[in-house]
Every structure is written in C-alpha cells, then in structure tokens.
N, C-alpha and C positions, 0 to 999 in steps of 0.2 A: 504494500500500500504506500502511495506517495505521501510525502510530508504534508502536502496540501489536503489530501483526502483525510488524513489523520486529524489535522487541525479542524477541518469542517465537522467531522464526526464528533470530536471532543467539544467543540463550541456549540453544536446543536444540543448536546446533552446538558450543558451547563447554562445556556442562555435561551430562554423561552422566546424572547423577541427576535433574536437571530434565527432560531428554528422556524418560527412562524412566517417570517418574511423571506427566507432563503430561496425557496422554490420560485416564487414570483420574480424576485430580483435576478435569479439565475436565468430565467426565460428571457427577460429583457436584455441581459448581457449577451445571450446567445444570438438574439436578433441583431444586435449591433455588430457582433463578430461576423455573422453571415453577410451583412451588408458591406463591411469592410473587405472581407475576403472576395466578394463578388466584384467590388470596385477594383481591387488590386489585380484580380485575374483578368480584368478587362484592360489593364495597363493604364489606368487613370489615377492621377494624384487627386488629393482632396480639392486642390485648386481647379483642376480640369473638370471634376465632377460638379463643383459649384458653378462653373461657367455653363455647363449643360443644363443645370437646373435654375439658372438665373438667380443665384443666391451667393452667399459668401462662404469662404472656407470654414469659418467658425460654425456655420449652420451644419455643414457636412460633419464636422468633428462632433458636434452636439448629437446629431442623429446616430453616429456610430458608437458614441460613448455613453449616451443616455437615452436609449431607445425604449425606456419603460412606458412612455406615453405617446408613442408615435402614431400618427393618423394613418389609416389605410390608404388614403389618397397620396400621402407622402411616400409610402412604400411602393405604390404603383408608379409614381413619377420616377423614383429611384431606379426601379427595375427597368422601366422604359428607357431611361437615359443610358442604361447599359446594354440595350438591345435585347432585353430579357422580359419575361412575363412573370407575374406574381401568381403563385399557387397557394391556396389556403385549404387546409383540411381540418375537419373536426373528427377526433378519435374518441 
C-alpha cells in the first residue's frame, strides 16, 4: 500500500469531516485531472486553451484545479475546443 493510501485510510478513521467529504472532493479532483490530461494530449497549453474558449489562462487553471462546481455547458465547451465530445453516464 502506498504512503498516500495509508494516510487517507488513517485520516478517514480519525477525522469524520474528512471521511464524509472525501469521496465528493475526490470526484471533483478526478474531473479536473481528466480535463487537464485531455488538454495536454491535444498538445494545448492553458494559454492556447483559453484562446479557444475566449477566456483567460486563470479560468482554465481554475477549471482544472477546482472542478467541484463546474457547469455542464463549460464541460461541453471544453470538450468541443479539443475536438472531442462529452459523454455522461449514470451507474
């Protein structure tokens, strides 16, 4: 088990607030990581992505690093700017 996994497991046991908020925060983190990876795979910098979306680099950084409250329309624009489509599923 990695040090990070051990830390998370230990922290979940001892910190109720951390445990209760962890899964939702982790989901938002994963969305940001997926967006960043898709942008980088397309060979775009945050600056170039901002140009495509007619916004600022700081907005792209905020999307990638704080995706917990991102709008569906923003996700669709991001995907479209990369020449991709957005797929959502309910499991």
